[in-house]
C-alpha positions in Angstrom: 133.2 -65.9 86.8 136.6 -64.4 86.8 138.2 -63.7 90.2 138.8 -60.0 89.3 135.2 -59.5 88.3 134.0 -61.1 91.5 136.3 -58.9 93.6 135.1 -55.7 91.8 131.5 -56.5 92.6 132.4 -57.5 96.1 134.1 -54.2 96.9 131.0 -52.4 95.7 128.7 -54.6 97.8 131.0 -54.1 100.9 130.7 -50.3 100.6 126.9 -50.5 100.2 126.5 -53.0 103.1 128.9 -51.2 105.5 128.5 -47.5 104.8 131.6 -45.5 105.6 133.9 -48.5 105.5 137.3 -48.3 103.8 138.2 -51.2 101.5 141.9 -51.5 100.9 143.6 -53.8 98.4 146.6 -55.4 100.1 149.8 -56.1 98.2 150.4 -59.9 97.9 154.1 -59.1 97.0 154.6 -57.5 100.4 153.6 -60.6 102.4 153.1 -63.8 100.5 149.7 -65.2 101.3 148.2 -62.1 102.9 144.4 -61.7 102.1 143.4 -59.5 99.2 141.2 -57.1 101.0 141.2 -55.3 104.3 137.9 -53.8 105.3 138.0 -51.1 108.0 134.7 -50.4 109.6 134.2 -48.1 112.5 136.6 -49.4 115.1 137.1 -52.9 113.8 138.3 -54.7 110.6 138.0 -57.8 108.5 140.3 -59.4 106.0 138.9 -61.2 102.9 140.7 -63.5 100.5 138.6 -63.6 97.3 138.5 -66.7 95.1 136.6 -67.2 91.8 135.0 -70.4 93.2 134.9 -72.8 96.2 137.2 -75.1 94.2 139.9 -72.5 93.5 143.3 -73.4 94.8 144.9 -71.6 97.7 148.4 -70.2 97.4 151.2 -70.8 99.9 150.5 -69.2 103.3 146.9 -68.1 102.5 145.4 -70.6 104.9 147.8 -69.5 107.6 147.1 -65.8 107.3 143.3 -66.2 107.0 143.3 -68.4 110.2 145.7 -66.0 112.0 143.8 -62.9 111.1 140.5 -64.6 112.0 141.9 -65.1 115.5 142.7 -61.3 115.7 139.4 -60.0 114.3 137.6 -61.5 111.3 139.1 -63.1 108.2 137.7 -65.6 105.6 138.0 -67.0 102.1 135.1 -65.6 100.1 133.8 -66.8 96.7 130.4 -66.6 94.9 129.1 -69.8 96.5 129.6 -68.5 100.1 129.4 -64.7 99.7 126.2 -64.2 101.6 127.2 -66.5 104.4 130.6 -64.7 104.9 129.1 -61.2 104.6 126.5 -62.1 107.2 129.2 -63.6 109.5 131.3 -60.4 109.0 128.3 -58.3 109.9 127.7 -60.3 113.1 131.4 -59.9 114.0 131.2 -56.1 113.5 128.0 -55.9 115.6 129.5 -58.1 118.4 132.6 -55.9 118.5 130.4 -52.8 118.9 128.3 -54.4 121.6 131.5 -55.4 123.5 132.6 -51.7 123.8 132.3 -50.2 127.2 130.6 -46.8 127.3 132.2 -44.1 129.4 130.1 -43.6 132.5 
């Protein structure tokens, strides 16, 4: 599967799975190695670096930015072989963030 085709289907699935989310394509020319997609959902976010397969090479700085952004919120490399695992982890991350909010009392 071509990486572009995978990402197109992924964006559609993200919008179905996380209703109301915004999926933004980030410019790799702005910051070398920044993940491809930023997913804004309610009051949290995730960054995803799409690859055509688990064996696809990583470009310079991609590992750094995925790790750094994962420490901030949620970030991961995503490809057809791990898509469900990553989307499930992303969903758990979003739910944990919502559960951690303190309601005004």
